[in-house]
C-alpha positions as CSV (number, residue, x, y, z in Angstrom):
1,X,0.0,0.0,0.0
2,X,1.6,3.2,-1.1
3,X,-0.9,5.6,0.3
4,X,-3.6,5.7,3.0
5,X,-6.9,4.6,1.7
6,X,-10.0,6.1,3.4
7,X,-13.3,4.7,2.2
8,X,-15.1,6.4,5.1
9,X,-17.4,3.4,5.9
10,X,-19.0,3.5,2.4
11,X,-21.3,0.5,1.8
12,X,-20.6,-2.4,-0.6
13,X,-21.5,-6.1,-0.9
14,X,-19.6,-9.4,-0.8
15,X,-20.9,-10.8,-4.1
16,X,-23.6,-13.4,-4.4
17,X,-27.3,-12.4,-4.7
18,X,-30.5,-14.6,-4.7
19,X,-31.8,-13.3,-8.0
20,X,-32.0,-15.4,-11.2
21,X,-32.3,-12.3,-13.5
22,X,-29.0,-10.5,-13.8
23,X,-30.5,-7.1,-14.7
24,X,-32.8,-7.2,-11.7
25,X,-29.9,-8.0,-9.4
26,X,-27.8,-5.2,-10.8
27,X,-30.7,-2.7,-10.4
28,X,-31.0,-3.6,-6.7
29,X,-27.2,-3.2,-6.2
30,X,-27.2,0.2,-8.0
31,X,-30.1,1.4,-5.9
32,X,-28.6,0.6,-2.5
33,X,-24.8,0.7,-3.2
34,X,-24.2,3.4,-5.8
35,X,-20.9,4.5,-4.3
36,X,-19.2,1.1,-4.5
37,X,-21.5,-1.3,-6.5
38,X,-20.4,-4.9,-6.7
39,X,-21.2,-7.2,-9.6
40,X,-23.6,-10.0,-8.5
41,X,-22.8,-13.7,-8.6
42,X,-26.0,-15.6,-9.3
43,X,-25.8,-19.2,-8.2
44,X,-29.5,-19.7,-8.3
45,X,-29.5,-18.7,-12.0
46,X,-27.1,-21.5,-12.9
47,X,-24.7,-23.9,-11.1
48,X,-22.0,-22.3,-13.3
49,X,-22.3,-19.2,-11.2
50,X,-21.3,-21.2,-8.1
51,X,-18.1,-19.5,-6.7
52,X,-16.0,-22.6,-7.5
53,X,-17.4,-23.4,-10.9
54,X,-17.5,-19.7,-11.9
55,X,-13.8,-19.4,-12.0
56,X,-13.0,-22.8,-13.4
57,X,-13.7,-21.9,-17.0
58,X,-10.6,-22.5,-19.1
59,X,-8.5,-24.5,-16.5
60,X,-6.8,-27.5,-18.1
61,X,-8.7,-30.8,-17.7
62,X,-11.7,-29.2,-15.9
63,X,-14.7,-31.5,-15.7
64,X,-17.9,-30.0,-14.2
65,X,-20.8,-32.0,-12.7
66,X,-23.5,-29.8,-11.2
67,X,-21.7,-27.5,-8.8
68,X,-18.7,-29.8,-8.4
69,X,-15.4,-29.5,-10.3
70,X,-12.6,-32.1,-10.7
71,X,-9.6,-32.4,-13.0
72,X,-9.2,-35.0,-15.7
73,X,-5.7,-34.5,-17.2
74,X,-5.6,-34.9,-21.0
75,X,-2.6,-35.8,-23.1
76,X,-1.7,-32.1,-23.4
77,X,-2.3,-31.4,-19.7
78,X,1.4,-30.6,-18.8
79,X,1.7,-28.3,-21.8
80,X,-1.5,-26.5,-20.9
81,X,-0.3,-26.0,-17.3
82,X,3.0,-24.6,-18.7
83,X,1.0,-22.1,-20.8
84,X,-0.5,-20.6,-17.7
85,X,3.0,-19.9,-16.4
86,X,4.0,-18.3,-19.7
87,X,0.9,-16.1,-19.7
88,X,1.6,-15.0,-16.2
89,X,5.2,-14.2,-17.2
90,X,3.9,-12.1,-20.1
91,X,1.0,-10.6,-18.1
92,X,-1.3,-11.8,-20.8
93,X,-4.8,-12.4,-19.4
94,X,-6.7,-12.1,-22.6
95,X,-7.5,-15.8,-22.7
96,X,-8.8,-15.9,-19.2
97,X,-12.1,-14.0,-19.4
98,X,-15.3,-15.1,-17.7
99,X,-18.1,-15.6,-20.2
100,X,-21.8,-14.7,-19.8
101,X,-22.6,-18.3,-19.3
102,X,-20.5,-18.4,-16.1
103,X,-21.2,-14.8,-15.0
104,X,-24.3,-13.2,-16.3
105,X,-24.2,-10.8,-13.3
106,X,-20.8,-9.5,-14.3
107,X,-21.7,-8.8,-17.9
108,X,-25.0,-7.1,-17.0
109,X,-23.0,-5.0,-14.4
110,X,-20.6,-3.8,-17.1
111,X,-23.6,-2.0,-18.7
112,X,-25.5,-0.9,-15.6
113,X,-22.5,0.5,-13.6
114,X,-20.9,2.6,-16.3
115,X,-19.6,5.8,-14.8
116,X,-19.5,4.7,-11.2
117,X,-16.6,6.3,-9.3
118,X,-15.6,2.9,-7.7
119,X,-16.7,-0.6,-8.6
120,X,-16.0,-3.9,-6.9
121,X,-15.4,-7.4,-8.1
122,X,-14.4,-10.7,-6.6
123,X,-12.6,-13.9,-7.4
124,X,-12.5,-17.2,-5.5
125,X,-9.2,-17.5,-3.6
126,X,-6.6,-20.2,-4.2
127,X,-7.1,-22.0,-0.9
128,X,-10.9,-22.3,-1.3
129,X,-10.6,-23.2,-5.0
130,X,-7.8,-25.6,-4.3
131,X,-9.7,-27.5,-1.7
132,X,-13.0,-27.6,-3.6
133,X,-11.6,-28.6,-7.0
134,X,-10.4,-32.2,-6.7
135,X,-8.2,-34.7,-8.5
136,X,-9.7,-37.9,-9.8
137,X,-8.9,-39.6,-6.5
138,X,-11.1,-37.0,-4.7
139,X,-8.3,-35.1,-3.0
140,X,-8.3,-31.3,-3.3
141,X,-5.7,-30.0,-5.8
142,X,-4.4,-27.8,-3.0
143,X,-2.4,-30.9,-1.8
144,X,-0.6,-31.3,-5.1
145,X,2.1,-28.6,-5.1
146,X,2.3,-28.3,-8.8
147,X,-1.5,-28.1,-9.4
148,X,-1.9,-25.7,-6.5
149,X,0.7,-23.3,-7.9
150,X,-0.7,-23.5,-11.4
151,X,-4.3,-22.8,-10.1
152,X,-3.1,-19.8,-8.1
153,X,-1.5,-18.4,-11.3
154,X,-4.7,-19.2,-13.2
155,X,-6.7,-17.3,-10.7
156,X,-4.2,-14.5,-10.9
157,X,-4.9,-14.2,-14.6
158,X,-8.7,-14.4,-14.0
159,X,-8.3,-11.5,-11.5
160,X,-6.2,-9.5,-14.0
161,X,-8.8,-9.9,-16.8
162,X,-11.6,-9.0,-14.4
163,X,-9.9,-5.8,-13.2
164,X,-9.2,-4.8,-16.8
165,X,-12.9,-5.0,-17.8
166,X,-14.0,-3.2,-14.5
167,X,-11.6,-0.4,-15.2
168,X,-13.3,0.1,-18.6
169,X,-16.4,1.3,-16.8
170,X,-14.8,3.0,-13.7
171,X,-11.4,4.7,-13.0
172,X,-11.2,2.9,-9.6
173,X,-11.7,-0.8,-8.9
174,X,-11.6,-3.1,-5.9
175,X,-11.2,-6.8,-6.3
176,X,-11.8,-9.1,-3.3
177,X,-10.2,-12.5,-3.1
178,X,-12.9,-14.6,-1.4
179,X,-11.6,-17.3,1.0
180,X,-14.3,-18.9,3.1
181,X,-12.3,-22.1,3.5
182,X,-9.6,-20.3,5.4
183,X,-11.8,-21.0,8.5
184,X,-10.0,-24.4,8.3
185,X,-6.6,-22.8,8.9
186,X,-5.1,-24.7,11.8
187,X,-7.8,-27.3,11.8
188,X,-6.9,-31.0,12.3
189,X,-9.9,-32.1,10.2
190,X,-9.0,-30.1,7.0
191,X,-5.3,-29.5,7.4
192,X,-4.1,-26.6,5.3
193,X,-0.4,-26.1,4.8
194,X,-0.1,-22.8,6.6
195,X,3.2,-21.8,5.2
196,X,1.8,-22.0,1.7
197,X,-1.3,-19.9,2.3
198,X,0.4,-16.4,2.0
199,X,2.5,-17.7,-1.0
200,X,-0.7,-18.7,-2.9
201,X,-2.6,-15.6,-1.9
202,X,0.2,-13.3,-3.0
203,X,0.3,-15.1,-6.4
204,X,-3.3,-14.2,-7.0
205,X,-2.9,-10.7,-5.6
206,X,-0.2,-10.0,-8.2
207,X,-2.9,-9.9,-10.8
208,X,-4.7,-7.0,-9.0
209,X,-3.0,-3.7,-9.8
210,X,-5.6,-1.6,-8.0
211,X,-7.2,-2.1,-4.5
212,X,-6.9,-5.6,-3.2
213,X,-9.4,-7.0,-0.7
214,X,-9.6,-10.4,1.0
215,X,-12.8,-11.8,2.5
216,X,-13.2,-14.6,5.0
217,X,-16.6,-15.2,6.6
218,X,-15.6,-17.1,9.7
219,X,-12.9,-17.3,12.3
220,X,-9.3,-17.8,11.1
221,X,-5.8,-16.8,11.9
222,X,-6.1,-13.1,11.0
223,X,-2.5,-12.4,11.6
224,X,-1.6,-14.5,8.5
225,X,-3.9,-12.4,6.3
226,X,-3.0,-9.1,7.8
227,X,0.7,-9.7,6.9
228,X,-0.2,-10.1,3.2
229,X,-0.2,-7.1,0.7
230,X,-4.0,-6.7,0.9
231,X,-5.5,-3.2,1.2
232,X,-8.9,-4.4,2.7
233,X,-9.6,-7.1,5.2
234,X,-13.3,-8.1,5.0
235,X,-14.8,-10.3,7.8
236,X,-18.1,-11.3,9.4
237,X,-18.2,-8.7,12.2
238,X,-21.7,-9.7,13.1
239,X,-20.7,-13.2,14.3
240,X,-16.9,-13.0,14.7
241,X,-16.0,-9.5,15.9
242,X,-14.2,-10.9,18.9
243,X,-11.9,-13.1,16.8
244,X,-10.3,-10.1,15.1
245,X,-9.9,-8.2,18.4
246,X,-7.4,-10.8,19.6
247,X,-5.0,-9.4,17.0
248,X,-5.0,-5.8,18.1
249,X,-1.4,-5.0,17.4
250,X,-1.6,-6.5,13.9
251,X,-4.8,-4.6,13.1
252,X,-3.2,-1.3,14.4
253,X,-0.2,-1.9,12.1
254,X,-2.5,-2.7,9.2
255,X,-4.4,0.5,9.7
256,X,-1.1,2.5,10.0
257,X,0.1,1.3,6.7
258,X,-3.1,2.4,5.0
259,X,-5.4,-0.7,5.3
260,X,-9.1,-0.7,5.6
261,X,-11.4,-3.1,7.5
262,X,-14.7,-4.1,5.8
263,X,-17.1,-4.6,8.7
264,X,-19.6,-7.3,7.8
265,X,-22.1,-6.2,10.4
266,X,-25.4,-6.8,8.7
267,X,-26.5,-10.4,9.1
268,X,-27.1,-12.6,6.1
269,X,-29.5,-15.0,7.9
270,X,-33.2,-14.2,7.8
271,X,-33.8,-15.2,11.5
272,X,-31.1,-12.8,12.7
273,X,-32.1,-10.1,10.2
274,X,-35.7,-9.7,11.5
275,X,-34.3,-9.1,15.0
276,X,-32.1,-6.2,14.0
277,X,-32.7,-2.5,13.4
278,X,-30.5,0.4,12.4
279,X,-29.9,1.4,16.1
280,X,-29.1,-2.2,17.2
281,X,-26.6,-2.7,14.3
282,X,-24.9,0.6,15.1
283,X,-24.6,-0.4,18.7
284,X,-23.2,-3.8,17.7
285,X,-20.7,-2.3,15.3
286,X,-19.5,0.3,17.8
287,X,-19.0,-2.5,20.4
288,X,-17.0,-4.4,17.8
289,X,-14.8,-1.4,17.1
290,X,-14.3,-0.5,20.8
291,X,-11.4,-2.8,21.6
292,X,-9.3,-1.2,18.8
293,X,-10.1,2.3,20.1
294,X,-9.2,1.3,23.6
295,X,-5.9,0.0,22.2
296,X,-4.9,3.5,21.0
297,X,-6.4,3.7,17.5
298,X,-8.6,6.8,17.1
299,X,-12.2,5.9,16.7
300,X,-12.5,8.4,13.8
301,X,-9.6,6.6,12.0
302,X,-11.4,3.3,12.4
303,X,-14.5,4.8,10.8
304,X,-12.5,6.6,8.1
305,X,-10.6,3.4,7.1
306,X,-13.6,1.2,7.0
307,X,-16.4,-0.1,4.8
308,X,-19.8,-1.5,5.8
309,X,-21.0,-4.7,4.2
310,X,-23.3,-7.6,4.9
311,X,-21.7,-10.4,6.9
312,X,-21.3,-12.6,3.8
313,X,-23.1,-13.7,0.6
314,X,-26.9,-13.0,0.2
315,X,-27.6,-16.0,-2.1
316,X,-29.5,-18.0,0.5
317,X,-31.9,-15.2,1.3
318,X,-35.3,-14.4,-0.2
319,X,-35.4,-11.4,-2.6
320,X,-37.1,-9.3,0.1
321,X,-34.6,-10.2,2.8
322,X,-31.7,-9.4,0.4
323,X,-33.2,-6.0,-0.3
324,X,-33.6,-5.4,3.5
325,X,-30.0,-6.4,4.1
326,X,-28.7,-3.9,1.5
327,X,-31.0,-1.2,2.8
328,X,-29.7,-1.6,6.3
329,X,-26.1,-1.7,5.0
330,X,-26.6,1.6,3.1
331,X,-28.5,3.2,6.0
332,X,-25.9,2.3,8.6
333,X,-23.2,3.6,6.4
334,X,-25.0,6.9,6.0
335,X,-25.6,7.3,9.7
336,X,-21.9,6.6,10.6
337,X,-20.7,9.0,8.0
338,X,-23.0,11.8,9.3
339,X,-22.2,11.1,12.9
340,X,-18.4,10.8,12.7
341,X,-17.1,12.2,9.4
342,X,-19.0,15.4,8.7
């Protein structure tokens, strides 16, 4: 990070929406999140918009069955893997686009969000993708060093292509690397080679020239992520605020070097959503921020270097609940900005 970023708790979204119509999803996003609209992933429209399948298009040997992906190496498999390395070396992402079949929401967004000051996109991260995409023996390709490295470079090229098309409609872009499977970091049940996590993440982040975000929707070892070159750390502050507060020194250092925290404070579960209001969410967020203020970070700085988001994806919600979530996200952002930044 070369300069301090201050988003001032503007609202944005994580990615997935419950719609099956791309134009309708984009219209809702533009209504509630005009400052930083995010293109919608639409897994209910098609299994190909599942976050794993969506970014598999073009990987050598990919075989898709429903929302599952595995690799079936062909006779040219090694050559095709080598080509990914060559394209990374030449920074040539032209062959790594995401088609309308896999991302109708993205292509609709490229029309609906033209002229936005900032736009947000997202790509599935190498740990999550590497655990979900399997070899023919059922083992995640993350556990094969060669395939894991190649997949990280592949996702790097996907990120680079995406950022390029987003910058055709806006001068400023944010691309989040989405890593829900990082909740398994340190787990004995799904062992992740911890030393490889930042290496794989940094490979993908190389493809993002603008603002780089990383989202994890559960508890993880935040210190590992805060030490990467991300500009934004996005987390589920509604359910896991206390987990981040155990890394006070790391967060303070992250903010000092210009980082932002995306506070996922609006719940993405309908049962929790009906219990919340704007005042209750403001109180909950300020309580989540309090440990950092007590540790010496000025509260205004926390607000200035923050974003407000739903806790995670909205794909499982009803259309009405998704609208309510984004409405609360936007309203909470507006109240915080009026209260602390005017």
